[in-house]
N, C-alpha and C positions, 0 to 999 in steps of 0.2 A: 772616136773609137775608143772602146775601153781595153783592147788585149795589146800586148806588149807588141812592141817597141815605142808605141806611141803615146804613153805616158813618161817616157825618160826622156830626161835633156841631157846631152852630154858636154860638158865645156872644159875644153882644155887650157890652163894659163900656163902659158910658156915661159919659163925666165928671158930675161932679157939678154944673157949671156948665148943662151942657145937657139934665139931668135935666127941667127944667121944657115944654122944647119937644119931648120926646119922644113917638111916637104909640106906642099898644098896637102890641103883633105883629100879631095877627090882624087889626087895622083896617088896617096897612101892607101886610098881605099884600093884602087884600081890593080897597085902592084901587091896589095896582099890576096886579091882573089884569083889574081893571075898566077903567084905562085901556088897557092893552095891546089886551083884547079889542074895547073900541071904535073903538081906532087899526086893527085886523086887519077890523074889520066895514064901517067905514065909510072910512076912509081907507087903504085897503090899501098904497099907493105910498108910504106915508111909514113904514112898517114897517121895511122895508130899510134905508132910510138910517140909521134909528137902530140898528139891529143893525151899522151900519159905523162908527157915530159914537164919540165918545169913550169911551161907559160899554156898548158894545157887547159885550164879555166879560162886564162884570158881569149886563148884561140876560140875555144868553143861560144863564148860571148861573142866575139865579133861574128864568126859565122850565124850564129842567130839573129841579130840584131841590126848589123851595119847594111845587108843589103837596103832596106828599107829607108834608111837614112840618105843612101845613095842616089836613091830614085829623087827624093826630095831635093838633093843638092845638085843633081842633073837638071831638075826642071827651074832650080833657082837660076842655075847660069844660063838655060835658054831663055828664060823669062827676063832676066835681067834685074832681077828684083826677088825679094825674099819669098819662098814659096813654101807653106808648112800648114799640118792639121791645126786648127782652132783648139785650146785646151780646153781641157773639160774642167767645170767648173762645180 
């Protein structure tokens, strides 16, 4: 596929001193979307100020790109092996 987010690779290299505080990727994605889902459902008037705030660009990027990655992470977890789209050459 040639449309985003399939052509992006995300890597986070955690410093060794922070590895004890690192949350698993699936859990962090779920927690993030649970939080934003509760904001948009129960306090929708607070969502726009969040997007216009200091981390609005990062939040917009997460909302746009992470759901597709979450699907592949869940598929990998259920299959017990890496599931990913083949890269475009």
